[in-house]
N, CA and C atoms of all chains as a GROMACS GRO file, in nm:
protein
  582
    1MET      N    1   1.250  -1.808  -0.801
    1MET     CA    2   1.151  -1.702  -0.820
    1MET      C    3   1.082  -1.665  -0.688
    2ILE      N    4   1.031  -1.770  -0.620
    2ILE     CA    5   0.960  -1.744  -0.494
    2ILE      C    6   1.054  -1.681  -0.392
    3VAL      N    7   1.178  -1.732  -0.386
    3VAL     CA    8   1.274  -1.678  -0.290
    3VAL      C    9   1.306  -1.532  -0.322
    4ALA      N   10   1.319  -1.501  -0.454
    4ALA     CA   11   1.347  -1.363  -0.493
    4ALA      C   12   1.231  -1.271  -0.454
    5ALA      N   13   1.108  -1.319  -0.476
    5ALA     CA   14   0.992  -1.236  -0.439
    5ALA      C   15   0.989  -1.211  -0.289
    6PHE      N   16   1.017  -1.317  -0.210
    6PHE     CA   17   1.017  -1.298  -0.065
    6PHE      C   18   1.129  -1.203  -0.022
    7ALA      N   19   1.245  -1.211  -0.088
    7ALA     CA   20   1.356  -1.122  -0.051
    7ALA      C   21   1.320  -0.976  -0.080
    8LEU      N   22   1.258  -0.951  -0.198
    8LEU     CA   23   1.218  -0.813  -0.231
    8LEU      C   24   1.115  -0.761  -0.132
    9LEU      N   25   1.020  -0.849  -0.094
    9LEU     CA   26   0.918  -0.806   0.001
    9LEU      C   27   0.980  -0.777   0.138
   10ALA      N   28   1.082  -0.856   0.176
   10ALA     CA   29   1.147  -0.832   0.305
   10ALA      C   30   1.219  -0.698   0.304
   11LEU      N   31   1.286  -0.666   0.193
   11LEU     CA   32   1.353  -0.536   0.183
   11LEU      C   33   1.251  -0.422   0.190
   12ALA      N   34   1.136  -0.440   0.123
   12ALA     CA   35   1.031  -0.338   0.129
   12ALA      C   36   0.982  -0.321   0.273
   13GLY      N   37   0.966  -0.433   0.344
   13GLY     CA   38   0.924  -0.425   0.484
   13GLY      C   39   1.023  -0.349   0.569
   14ILE      N   40   1.154  -0.370   0.543
   14ILE     CA   41   1.257  -0.296   0.617
   14ILE      C   42   1.245  -0.146   0.589
   15CYS      N   43   1.221  -0.111   0.460
   15CYS     CA   44   1.206   0.031   0.426
   15CYS      C   45   1.089   0.094   0.502
   16PHE      N   46   0.974   0.024   0.501
   16PHE     CA   47   0.858   0.080   0.571
   16PHE      C   48   0.883   0.088   0.721
   17MET      N   49   0.959  -0.008   0.777
   17MET     CA   50   0.990  -0.003   0.920
   17MET      C   51   1.077   0.118   0.953
   18VAL      N   52   1.172   0.149   0.861
   18VAL     CA   53   1.256   0.267   0.883
   18VAL      C   54   1.170   0.392   0.890
   19ARG      N   55   1.076   0.405   0.795
   19ARG     CA   56   0.990   0.523   0.796
   19ARG      C   57   0.899   0.523   0.920
   20LEU      N   58   0.861   0.404   0.966
   20LEU     CA   59   0.778   0.396   1.086
   20LEU      C   60   0.855   0.447   1.208
   21PHE      N   61   0.986   0.422   1.212
   21PHE     CA   62   1.064   0.467   1.327
   21PHE      C   63   1.094   0.615   1.318
   22ILE      N   64   1.138   0.667   1.201
   22ILE     CA   65   1.186   0.804   1.193
   22ILE      C   66   1.080   0.902   1.151
   23GLY      N   67   0.959   0.855   1.112
   23GLY     CA   68   0.860   0.945   1.055
   23GLY      C   69   0.830   1.060   1.148
   24PRO      N   70   0.845   1.184   1.101
   24PRO     CA   71   0.828   1.296   1.193
   24PRO      C   72   0.684   1.317   1.237
   25SER      N   73   0.585   1.280   1.157
   25SER     CA   74   0.448   1.308   1.198
   25SER      C   75   0.368   1.178   1.204
   26VAL      N   76   0.248   1.191   1.259
   26VAL     CA   77   0.160   1.074   1.267
   26VAL      C   78   0.126   1.022   1.128
   27VAL      N   79   0.108   1.116   1.034
   27VAL     CA   80   0.067   1.076   0.898
   27VAL      C   81   0.173   0.988   0.833
   28ASP      N   82   0.302   1.021   0.856
   28ASP     CA   83   0.408   0.938   0.801
   28ASP      C   84   0.401   0.797   0.858
   29ARG      N   85   0.369   0.787   0.985
   29ARG     CA   86   0.364   0.654   1.047
   29ARG      C   87   0.242   0.577   0.996
   30VAL      N   88   0.132   0.648   0.971
   30VAL     CA   89   0.016   0.579   0.913
   30VAL      C   90   0.049   0.526   0.775
   31ILE      N   91   0.122   0.606   0.695
   31ILE     CA   92   0.165   0.560   0.562
   31ILE      C   93   0.251   0.436   0.576
   32ALA      N   94   0.341   0.437   0.675
   32ALA     CA   95   0.432   0.323   0.692
   32ALA      C   96   0.356   0.198   0.732
   33VAL      N   97   0.258   0.212   0.825
   33VAL     CA   98   0.182   0.095   0.868
   33VAL      C   99   0.098   0.041   0.753
   34ASP      N  100   0.044   0.133   0.672
   34ASP     CA  101  -0.033   0.091   0.556
   34ASP      C  102   0.055   0.011   0.459
   35GLY      N  103   0.177   0.060   0.438
   35GLY     CA  104   0.268  -0.012   0.351
   35GLY      C  105   0.307  -0.148   0.408
   36LEU      N  106   0.323  -0.154   0.541
   36LEU     CA  107   0.357  -0.283   0.602
   36LEU      C  108   0.243  -0.383   0.583
   37LEU      N  109   0.118  -0.335   0.596
   37LEU     CA  110   0.005  -0.426   0.575
   37LEU      C  111  -0.001  -0.471   0.429
   38MET      N  112   0.043  -0.381   0.338
   38MET     CA  113   0.048  -0.421   0.198
   38MET      C  114   0.154  -0.528   0.176
   39VAL      N  115   0.268  -0.514   0.245
   39VAL     CA  116   0.373  -0.616   0.236
   39VAL      C  117   0.321  -0.750   0.288
   40ILE      N  118   0.245  -0.744   0.400
   40ILE     CA  119   0.190  -0.868   0.456
   40ILE      C  120   0.094  -0.933   0.357
   41THR      N  121   0.007  -0.850   0.295
   41THR     CA  122  -0.087  -0.902   0.195
   41THR      C  123  -0.012  -0.974   0.083
   42CYS      N  124   0.090  -0.906   0.029
   42CYS     CA  125   0.163  -0.966  -0.083
   42CYS      C  126   0.242  -1.088  -0.039
   43GLY      N  127   0.292  -1.086   0.084
   43GLY     CA  128   0.365  -1.204   0.132
   43GLY      C  129   0.275  -1.325   0.142
   44ILE      N  130   0.153  -1.306   0.193
   44ILE     CA  131   0.060  -1.419   0.201
   44ILE      C  132   0.025  -1.468   0.061
   45LEU      N  133   0.008  -1.373  -0.033
   45LEU     CA  134  -0.024  -1.414  -0.170
   45LEU      C  135   0.090  -1.496  -0.233
   46VAL      N  136   0.214  -1.452  -0.211
   46VAL     CA  137   0.328  -1.527  -0.265
   46VAL      C  138   0.337  -1.664  -0.200
   47GLU      N  139   0.307  -1.669  -0.070
   47GLU     CA  140   0.310  -1.798  -0.001
   47GLU      C  141   0.202  -1.893  -0.057
   48VAL      N  142   0.083  -1.838  -0.086
   48VAL     CA  143  -0.022  -1.919  -0.149
   48VAL      C  144   0.024  -1.971  -0.284
   49ALA      N  145   0.092  -1.883  -0.361
   49ALA     CA  146   0.139  -1.927  -0.492
   49ALA      C  147   0.249  -2.032  -0.481
   50SER      N  148   0.324  -2.027  -0.370
   50SER     CA  149   0.438  -2.118  -0.362
   50SER      C  150   0.396  -2.260  -0.329
   51ASP      N  151   0.295  -2.279  -0.245
   51ASP     CA  152   0.260  -2.417  -0.212
   51ASP      C  153   0.114  -2.452  -0.243
   52ASP      N  154   0.047  -2.373  -0.325
   52ASP     CA  155  -0.085  -2.407  -0.378
   52ASP      C  156  -0.188  -2.439  -0.270
   53SER      N  157  -0.178  -2.374  -0.155
   53SER     CA  158  -0.280  -2.394  -0.052
   53SER      C  159  -0.371  -2.272  -0.052
   54VAL      N  160  -0.501  -2.298  -0.066
   54VAL     CA  161  -0.596  -2.189  -0.084
   54VAL      C  162  -0.632  -2.126   0.052
   55ALA      N  163  -0.582  -2.184   0.162
   55ALA     CA  164  -0.626  -2.138   0.294
   55ALA      C  165  -0.588  -1.994   0.321
   56GLY      N  166  -0.476  -1.946   0.264
   56GLY     CA  167  -0.432  -1.811   0.296
   56GLY      C  168  -0.511  -1.703   0.227
   57LEU      N  169  -0.592  -1.738   0.128
   57LEU     CA  170  -0.657  -1.635   0.048
   57LEU      C  171  -0.762  -1.558   0.128
   58ASP      N  172  -0.831  -1.628   0.221
   58ASP     CA  173  -0.928  -1.557   0.304
   58ASP      C  174  -0.857  -1.456   0.394
   59THR      N  175  -0.740  -1.497   0.446
   59THR     CA  176  -0.662  -1.406   0.530
   59THR      C  177  -0.623  -1.280   0.454
   60VAL      N  178  -0.592  -1.295   0.325
   60VAL     CA  179  -0.556  -1.180   0.243
   60VAL      C  180  -0.669  -1.079   0.239
   61LEU      N  181  -0.792  -1.129   0.217
   61LEU     CA  182  -0.906  -1.038   0.211
   61LEU      C  183  -0.924  -0.964   0.343
   62VAL      N  184  -0.913  -1.038   0.457
   62VAL     CA  185  -0.933  -0.975   0.587
   62VAL      C  186  -0.825  -0.870   0.613
   63VAL      N  187  -0.700  -0.901   0.578
   63VAL     CA  188  -0.591  -0.804   0.601
   63VAL      C  189  -0.612  -0.679   0.517
   64ALA      N  190  -0.656  -0.695   0.392
   64ALA     CA  191  -0.677  -0.578   0.307
   64ALA      C  192  -0.789  -0.490   0.363
   65LEU      N  193  -0.898  -0.554   0.410
   65LEU     CA  194  -1.009  -0.475   0.466
   65LEU      C  195  -0.966  -0.403   0.593
   66VAL      N  196  -0.891  -0.473   0.682
   66VAL     CA  197  -0.847  -0.411   0.806
   66VAL      C  198  -0.754  -0.294   0.778
   67ALA      N  199  -0.669  -0.308   0.674
   67ALA     CA  200  -0.580  -0.198   0.638
   67ALA      C  201  -0.658  -0.074   0.598
   68PHE      N  202  -0.763  -0.094   0.516
   68PHE     CA  203  -0.842   0.021   0.472
   68PHE      C  204  -0.915   0.087   0.590
   69VAL      N  205  -0.978   0.004   0.675
   69VAL     CA  206  -1.052   0.062   0.788
   69VAL      C  207  -0.958   0.134   0.884
   70GLY      N  208  -0.839   0.074   0.906
   70GLY     CA  209  -0.743   0.137   0.996
   70GLY      C  210  -0.694   0.270   0.942
   71THR      N  211  -0.667   0.276   0.812
   71THR     CA  212  -0.623   0.402   0.753
   71THR      C  213  -0.731   0.510   0.766
   72GLY      N  214  -0.857   0.471   0.738
   72GLY     CA  215  -0.965   0.568   0.749
   72GLY      C  216  -0.982   0.619   0.890
   73VAL      N  217  -0.978   0.529   0.988
   73VAL     CA  218  -0.997   0.571   1.127
   73VAL      C  219  -0.883   0.661   1.173
   74LEU      N  220  -0.759   0.625   1.136
   74LEU     CA  221  -0.646   0.707   1.179
   74LEU      C  222  -0.646   0.843   1.111
   75ALA      N  223  -0.690   0.848   0.982
   75ALA     CA  224  -0.699   0.978   0.916
   75ALA      C  225  -0.803   1.065   0.984
   76ARG      N  226  -0.915   1.005   1.022
   76ARG     CA  227  -1.017   1.082   1.093
   76ARG      C  228  -0.966   1.130   1.228
   77TYR      N  229  -0.887   1.045   1.296
   77TYR     CA  230  -0.829   1.083   1.425
   77TYR      C  231  -0.736   1.202   1.409
   78VAL      N  232  -0.649   1.196   1.308
   78VAL     CA  233  -0.556   1.307   1.286
   78VAL      C  234  -0.632   1.435   1.257
   79GLU      N  235  -0.741   1.423   1.178
   79GLU     CA  236  -0.813   1.543   1.140
   79GLU      C  237  -0.886   1.605   1.258
   80ARG      N  238  -0.934   1.523   1.350
   80ARG     CA  239  -1.008   1.578   1.464
   80ARG      C  240  -0.916   1.627   1.575
   81ARG      N  241  -0.806   1.555   1.597
   81ARG     CA  242  -0.724   1.586   1.713
   81ARG      C  243  -0.598   1.665   1.680
   82GLY      N  244  -0.562   1.676   1.555
   82GLY     CA  245  -0.435   1.739   1.519
   82GLY      C  246  -0.323   1.637   1.524
   83ALA      N  247  -0.214   1.669   1.451
   83ALA     CA  248  -0.106   1.571   1.440
   83ALA      C  249  -0.004   1.596   1.548
   84MET      N  250   0.585  -2.344  -1.841
   84MET     CA  251   0.572  -2.215  -1.907
   84MET      C  252   0.483  -2.119  -1.826
   85ILE      N  253   0.364  -2.170  -1.791
   85ILE     CA  254   0.273  -2.084  -1.715
   85ILE      C  255   0.334  -2.053  -1.578
   86ASP      N  256   0.402  -2.152  -1.519
   86ASP     CA  257   0.464  -2.128  -1.390
   86ASP      C  258   0.575  -2.024  -1.399
   87THR      N  259   0.646  -2.024  -1.512
   87THR     CA  260   0.750  -1.923  -1.529
   87THR      C  261   0.689  -1.783  -1.538
   88VAL      N  262   0.580  -1.771  -1.615
   88VAL     CA  263   0.513  -1.641  -1.625
   88VAL      C  264   0.463  -1.598  -1.488
   89ALA      N  265   0.406  -1.692  -1.412
   89ALA     CA  266   0.356  -1.659  -1.279
   89ALA      C  267   0.470  -1.613  -1.189
   90GLY      N  268   0.585  -1.681  -1.196
   90GLY     CA  269   0.698  -1.641  -1.113
   90GLY      C  270   0.750  -1.504  -1.150
   91VAL      N  271   0.755  -1.474  -1.279
   91VAL     CA  272   0.800  -1.342  -1.322
   91VAL      C  273   0.703  -1.235  -1.272
   92LEU      N  274   0.572  -1.264  -1.278
   92LEU     CA  275   0.474  -1.167  -1.229
   92LEU      C  276   0.490  -1.145  -1.078
   93LEU      N  277   0.515  -1.253  -1.004
   93LEU     CA  278   0.533  -1.239  -0.858
   93LEU      C  279   0.654  -1.152  -0.828
   94VAL      N  280   0.765  -1.177  -0.898
   94VAL     CA  281   0.887  -1.098  -0.872
   94VAL      C  282   0.866  -0.952  -0.913
   95PHE      N  283   0.794  -0.930  -1.026
   95PHE     CA  284   0.768  -0.794  -1.072
   95PHE      C  285   0.684  -0.717  -0.969
   96GLY      N  286   0.578  -0.782  -0.919
   96GLY     CA  287   0.495  -0.717  -0.818
   96GLY      C  288   0.572  -0.687  -0.691
   97SER      N  289   0.655  -0.780  -0.647
   97SER     CA  290   0.734  -0.757  -0.526
   97SER      C  291   0.834  -0.644  -0.548
   98ALA      N  292   0.890  -0.635  -0.669
   98ALA     CA  293   0.982  -0.525  -0.698
   98ALA      C  294   0.910  -0.390  -0.692
   99LEU      N  295   0.783  -0.388  -0.736
   99LEU     CA  296   0.708  -0.261  -0.728
   99LEU      C  297   0.682  -0.224  -0.582
  100ILE      N  298   0.652  -0.324  -0.498
  100ILE     CA  299   0.633  -0.294  -0.355
  100ILE      C  300   0.762  -0.239  -0.296
  101LEU      N  301   0.875  -0.300  -0.335
  101LEU     CA  302   1.004  -0.250  -0.285
  101LEU      C  303   1.028  -0.107  -0.333
  102LEU      N  304   0.988  -0.078  -0.456
  102LEU     CA  305   1.002   0.059  -0.509
  102LEU      C  306   0.923   0.157  -0.423
  103ALA      N  307   0.802   0.118  -0.384
  103ALA     CA  308   0.722   0.204  -0.296
  103ALA      C  309   0.793   0.225  -0.163
  104GLY      N  310   0.853   0.118  -0.110
  104GLY     CA  311   0.923   0.131   0.018
  104GLY      C  312   1.040   0.226   0.009
  105VAL      N  313   1.118   0.214  -0.100
  105VAL     CA  314   1.232   0.305  -0.119
  105VAL      C  315   1.184   0.449  -0.130
  106GLY      N  316   1.073   0.470  -0.203
  106GLY     CA  317   1.018   0.605  -0.215
  106GLY      C  318   0.973   0.660  -0.081
  107VAL      N  319   0.910   0.574   0.000
  107VAL     CA  320   0.862   0.619   0.131
  107VAL      C  321   0.980   0.658   0.220
  108VAL      N  322   1.092   0.590   0.207
  108VAL     CA  323   1.207   0.627   0.288
  108VAL      C  324   1.275   0.753   0.234
  109ARG      N  325   1.288   0.765   0.102
  109ARG     CA  326   1.377   0.866   0.046
  109ARG      C  327   1.310   1.001   0.020
  110PHE      N  328   1.178   1.004  -0.004
  110PHE     CA  329   1.116   1.131  -0.042
  110PHE      C  330   1.111   1.228   0.075
  111GLN      N  331   1.099   1.358   0.042
  111GLN     CA  332   1.122   1.460   0.143
  111GLN      C  333   0.995   1.511   0.211
  112SER      N  334   0.881   1.512   0.142
  112SER     CA  335   0.762   1.569   0.206
  112SER      C  336   0.657   1.460   0.222
  113VAL      N  337   0.558   1.491   0.307
  113VAL     CA  338   0.454   1.393   0.337
  113VAL      C  339   0.378   1.352   0.212
  114PHE      N  340   0.349   1.451   0.128
  114PHE     CA  341   0.266   1.420   0.010
  114PHE      C  342   0.343   1.340  -0.093
  115ALA      N  343   0.474   1.366  -0.103
  115ALA     CA  344   0.555   1.284  -0.196
  115ALA      C  345   0.560   1.140  -0.147
  116ARG      N  346   0.573   1.122  -0.015
  116ARG     CA  347   0.576   0.985   0.039
  116ARG      C  348   0.442   0.916   0.018
  117MET      N  349   0.333   0.993   0.036
  117MET     CA  350   0.200   0.935   0.016
  117MET      C  351   0.180   0.893  -0.129
  118HIS      N  352   0.227   0.977  -0.220
  118HIS     CA  353   0.222   0.948  -0.363
  118HIS      C  354   0.294   0.816  -0.393
  119SER      N  355   0.413   0.802  -0.334
  119SER     CA  356   0.490   0.680  -0.360
  119SER      C  357   0.421   0.557  -0.301
  120ALA      N  358   0.363   0.572  -0.181
  120ALA     CA  359   0.304   0.456  -0.115
  120ALA      C  360   0.168   0.419  -0.173
  121ALA      N  361   0.107   0.509  -0.252
  121ALA     CA  362  -0.027   0.480  -0.301
  121ALA      C  363  -0.028   0.422  -0.442
  122LYS      N  364   0.065   0.465  -0.526
  122LYS     CA  365   0.049   0.431  -0.667
  122LYS      C  366   0.118   0.302  -0.706
  123ALA      N  367   0.247   0.290  -0.671
  123ALA     CA  368   0.321   0.171  -0.716
  123ALA      C  369   0.263   0.040  -0.665
  124PRO      N  370   0.222   0.030  -0.537
  124PRO     CA  371   0.173  -0.100  -0.489
  124PRO      C  372   0.042  -0.144  -0.551
  125THR      N  373  -0.034  -0.052  -0.610
  125THR     CA  374  -0.158  -0.095  -0.676
  125THR      C  375  -0.127  -0.189  -0.792
  126LEU      N  376  -0.033  -0.146  -0.878
  126LEU     CA  377   0.008  -0.233  -0.988
  126LEU      C  378   0.081  -0.356  -0.935
  127GLY      N  379   0.153  -0.339  -0.823
  127GLY     CA  380   0.224  -0.453  -0.766
  127GLY      C  381   0.129  -0.561  -0.718
  128ILE      N  382   0.024  -0.521  -0.644
  128ILE     CA  383  -0.073  -0.619  -0.595
  128ILE      C  384  -0.147  -0.682  -0.712
  129LEU      N  385  -0.175  -0.602  -0.815
  129LEU     CA  386  -0.242  -0.657  -0.934
  129LEU      C  387  -0.156  -0.766  -0.998
  130ALA      N  388  -0.026  -0.737  -1.014
  130ALA     CA  389   0.063  -0.836  -1.076
  130ALA      C  390   0.074  -0.961  -0.990
  131ILE      N  391   0.084  -0.943  -0.858
  131ILE     CA  392   0.098  -1.059  -0.770
  131ILE      C  393  -0.029  -1.142  -0.772
  132ALA      N  394  -0.147  -1.076  -0.774
  132ALA     CA  395  -0.272  -1.152  -0.778
  132ALA      C  396  -0.286  -1.230  -0.908
  133VAL      N  397  -0.246  -1.170  -1.020
  133VAL     CA  398  -0.249  -1.244  -1.147
  133VAL      C  399  -0.152  -1.362  -1.140
  134GLY      N  400  -0.036  -1.340  -1.079
  134GLY     CA  401   0.059  -1.449  -1.064
  134GLY      C  402   0.004  -1.562  -0.980
  135VAL      N  403  -0.066  -1.528  -0.872
  135VAL     CA  404  -0.126  -1.633  -0.788
  135VAL      C  405  -0.233  -1.709  -0.865
  136ALA      N  406  -0.317  -1.635  -0.939
  136ALA     CA  407  -0.423  -1.702  -1.015
  136ALA      C  408  -0.364  -1.793  -1.122
  137LEU      N  409  -0.252  -1.752  -1.185
  137LEU     CA  410  -0.188  -1.838  -1.284
  137LEU      C  411  -0.119  -1.957  -1.220
  138SER      N  412  -0.073  -1.939  -1.096
  138SER     CA  413   0.003  -2.045  -1.032
  138SER      C  414  -0.087  -2.151  -0.970
  139VAL      N  415  -0.197  -2.107  -0.906
  139VAL     CA  416  -0.282  -2.204  -0.835
  139VAL      C  417  -0.380  -2.272  -0.932
  140ARG      N  418  -0.439  -2.193  -1.022
  140ARG     CA  419  -0.528  -2.248  -1.126
  140ARG      C  420  -0.649  -2.321  -1.068
  141SER      N  421  -0.722  -2.255  -0.974
  141SER     CA  422  -0.850  -2.308  -0.929
  141SER      C  423  -0.949  -2.193  -0.925
  142VAL      N  424  -1.079  -2.227  -0.922
  142VAL     CA  425  -1.181  -2.124  -0.927
  142VAL      C  426  -1.177  -2.038  -0.801
  143ALA      N  427  -1.154  -2.103  -0.685
  143ALA     CA  428  -1.150  -2.027  -0.560
  143ALA      C  429  -1.036  -1.926  -0.562
  144ALA      N  430  -0.920  -1.967  -0.610
  144ALA     CA  431  -0.807  -1.875  -0.615
  144ALA      C  432  -0.834  -1.761  -0.711
  145LEU      N  433  -0.896  -1.793  -0.824
  145LEU     CA  434  -0.925  -1.689  -0.924
  145LEU      C  435  -1.020  -1.585  -0.867
  146VAL      N  436  -1.130  -1.634  -0.802
  146VAL     CA  437  -1.230  -1.541  -0.748
  146VAL      C  438  -1.169  -1.456  -0.638
  147THR      N  439  -1.090  -1.519  -0.550
  147THR     CA  440  -1.033  -1.441  -0.440
  147THR      C  441  -0.929  -1.341  -0.489
  148ALA      N  442  -0.849  -1.380  -0.588
  148ALA     CA  443  -0.752  -1.285  -0.642
  148ALA      C  444  -0.823  -1.167  -0.707
  149LEU      N  445  -0.934  -1.195  -0.777
  149LEU     CA  446  -1.012  -1.086  -0.836
  149LEU      C  447  -1.067  -0.994  -0.728
  150LEU      N  448  -1.116  -1.054  -0.617
  150LEU     CA  449  -1.169  -0.973  -0.507
  150LEU      C  450  -1.060  -0.885  -0.447
  151VAL      N  451  -0.940  -0.942  -0.430
  151VAL     CA  452  -0.830  -0.864  -0.373
  151VAL      C  453  -0.797  -0.745  -0.462
  152VAL      N  454  -0.793  -0.769  -0.594
  152VAL     CA  455  -0.759  -0.661  -0.687
  152VAL      C  456  -0.866  -0.553  -0.684
  153VAL      N  457  -0.994  -0.594  -0.689
  153VAL     CA  458  -1.102  -0.495  -0.689
  153VAL      C  459  -1.102  -0.416  -0.558
  154LEU      N  460  -1.079  -0.487  -0.446
  154LEU     CA  461  -1.074  -0.420  -0.316
  154LEU      C  462  -0.961  -0.319  -0.312
  155GLN      N  463  -0.846  -0.356  -0.366
  155GLN     CA  464  -0.732  -0.263  -0.364
  155GLN      C  465  -0.760  -0.143  -0.454
  156LEU      N  466  -0.820  -0.167  -0.571
  156LEU     CA  467  -0.847  -0.056  -0.662
  156LEU      C  468  -0.950   0.039  -0.605
  157VAL      N  469  -1.045  -0.012  -0.522
  157VAL     CA  470  -1.148   0.076  -0.467
  157VAL      C  471  -1.099   0.145  -0.341
  158THR      N  472  -1.038   0.071  -0.249
  158THR     CA  473  -1.004   0.129  -0.119
  158THR      C  474  -0.875   0.210  -0.121
  159GLY      N  475  -0.783   0.180  -0.211
  159GLY     CA  476  -0.655   0.252  -0.209
  159GLY      C  477  -0.668   0.402  -0.227
  160PRO      N  478  -0.734   0.448  -0.334
  160PRO     CA  479  -0.750   0.593  -0.352
  160PRO      C  480  -0.833   0.658  -0.242
  161VAL      N  481  -0.934   0.586  -0.191
  161VAL     CA  482  -1.018   0.646  -0.086
  161VAL      C  483  -0.936   0.669   0.041
  162GLY      N  484  -0.860   0.568   0.083
  162GLY     CA  485  -0.780   0.582   0.204
  162GLY      C  486  -0.673   0.689   0.189
  163THR      N  487  -0.609   0.692   0.072
  163THR     CA  488  -0.505   0.792   0.051
  163THR      C  489  -0.563   0.933   0.048
  164HIS      N  490  -0.684   0.945  -0.008
  164HIS     CA  491  -0.747   1.077  -0.010
  164HIS      C  492  -0.782   1.124   0.130
  165LEU      N  493  -0.834   1.034   0.213
  165LEU     CA  494  -0.865   1.070   0.352
  165LEU      C  495  -0.739   1.117   0.424
  166LEU      N  496  -0.632   1.039   0.406
  166LEU     CA  497  -0.506   1.070   0.475
  166LEU      C  498  -0.447   1.201   0.424
  167GLY      N  499  -0.456   1.222   0.292
  167GLY     CA  500  -0.403   1.346   0.236
  167GLY      C  501  -0.480   1.468   0.282
  168ARG      N  502  -0.612   1.454   0.294
  168ARG     CA  503  -0.691   1.567   0.340
  168ARG      C  504  -0.656   1.604   0.484
  169SER      N  505  -0.642   1.501   0.570
  169SER     CA  506  -0.608   1.531   0.708
  169SER      C  507  -0.467   1.588   0.718
  170ALA      N  508  -0.374   1.540   0.634
  170ALA     CA  509  -0.238   1.594   0.638
  170ALA      C  510  -0.238   1.739   0.590
  171TYR      N  511  -0.319   1.771   0.487
  171TYR     CA  512  -0.324   1.908   0.438
  171TYR      C  513  -0.382   2.002   0.542
  172ARG      N  514  -0.479   1.954   0.617
  172ARG     CA  515  -0.545   2.043   0.714
  172ARG      C  516  -0.469   2.054   0.844
  173ARG      N  517  -0.394   1.952   0.883
  173ARG     CA  518  -0.337   1.949   1.018
  173ARG      C  519  -0.187   1.961   1.024
  174LEU      N  520  -0.117   1.941   0.916
  174LEU     CA  521   0.029   1.948   0.922
  174LEU      C  522   0.077   2.080   0.866
  175PRO      N  523   0.187   2.134   0.920
  175PRO     CA  524   0.245   2.255   0.860
  175PRO      C  525   0.306   2.220   0.726
  176ASN      N  526   0.261   2.289   0.622
  176ASN     CA  527   0.307   2.258   0.487
  176ASN      C  528   0.396   2.369   0.435
  177ASP      N  529   0.498   2.331   0.359
  177ASP     CA  530   0.574   2.430   0.282
  177ASP      C  531   0.582   2.382   0.138
  178PHE      N  532   0.488   2.432   0.058
  178PHE     CA  533   0.483   2.389  -0.081
  178PHE      C  534   0.583   2.469  -0.163
  179ASP      N  535   0.633   2.408  -0.270
  179ASP     CA  536   0.735   2.471  -0.352
  179ASP      C  537   0.680   2.592  -0.426
  180ALA      N  538   0.560   2.577  -0.485
  180ALA     CA  539   0.510   2.680  -0.575
  180ALA      C  540   0.386   2.749  -0.517
  181GLY      N  541   0.378   2.762  -0.384
  181GLY     CA  542   0.261   2.824  -0.325
  181GLY      C  543   0.146   2.728  -0.308
  182ASP      N  544   0.049   2.764  -0.225
  182ASP     CA  545  -0.061   2.675  -0.194
  182ASP      C  546  -0.178   2.705  -0.286
  183GLU      N  547  -0.186   2.634  -0.397
  183GLU     CA  548  -0.290   2.664  -0.495
  183GLU      C  549  -0.428   2.627  -0.446
  184LEU      N  550  -0.438   2.521  -0.363
  184LEU     CA  551  -0.570   2.481  -0.312
  184LEU      C  552  -0.627   2.589  -0.221
  185ALA      N  553  -0.543   2.644  -0.133
  185ALA     CA  554  -0.591   2.747  -0.042
  185ALA      C  555  -0.629   2.873  -0.118
  186SER      N  556  -0.553   2.911  -0.221
  186SER     CA  557  -0.587   3.032  -0.295
  186SER      C  558  -0.709   3.011  -0.382
  187ASN      N  559  -0.743   2.885  -0.412
  187ASN     CA  560  -0.862   2.860  -0.491
  187ASN      C  561  -0.990   2.863  -0.408
  188GLU      N  562  -0.985   2.812  -0.286
  188GLU     CA  563  -1.110   2.801  -0.210
  188GLU      C  564  -1.103   2.874  -0.077
  189GLY      N  565  -1.029   2.984  -0.071
  189GLY     CA  566  -1.018   3.055   0.055
  189GLY      C  567  -0.918   2.984   0.143
  190SER      N  568  -0.926   3.009   0.272
  190SER     CA  569  -0.830   2.942   0.360
  190SER      C  570  -0.869   2.796   0.374
  191GLY      N  571  -0.770   2.708   0.369
  191GLY     CA  572  -0.800   2.566   0.378
  191GLY      C  573  -0.805   2.516   0.520
  192LEU      N  574  -0.776   2.600   0.618
  192LEU     CA  575  -0.758   2.548   0.753
  192LEU      C  576  -0.885   2.548   0.836
  193ASP      N  577  -0.986   2.626   0.797
  193ASP     CA  578  -1.109   2.621   0.877
  193ASP      C  579  -1.204   2.520   0.819
  194HIS      N  580  -1.276   2.452   0.905
  194HIS     CA  581  -1.377   2.359   0.855
  194HIS      C  582  -1.476   2.329   0.965
   0.00000   0.00000   0.00000
């Protein structure tokens, strides 16, 4: 189960990386980076579930907050400077 | 039994994240990609957090999983809305059925 979850998350990460490379506009790349941070969040959560160590849970919260702040700042940048 | 349910929830959530990734690669316009990247992972993170809470079974894990879910439910739509607004204002759009937002509130490009 854990291995299957990690494999699916790895495939999702590859998909977001493809969009990060080929994305024609800045907004597409912001979407891709947001998705990658979501993959990282879920990967840490699956890792916590796999070996019952609570240490990763704080990291999950920090990654989720940084993802939101980064998306907001980049959206504001695109809106002020143009894409 | 509980571990099996937790494992199924983890795989289900990861499959939803993969679905979002496939949508982000395959869809044709910015807004379709944003739609795919915003909606599916919300349920995915919810399922994975429930799976973690069922698997670890401690108060700290439960509280943190709840915080992660609430944070995702609050920040996801806000971030996507910010990004969508900037994409609508700054990117050249070709909508299929005309620009209904612009015809509703005048030109959408000045602000």
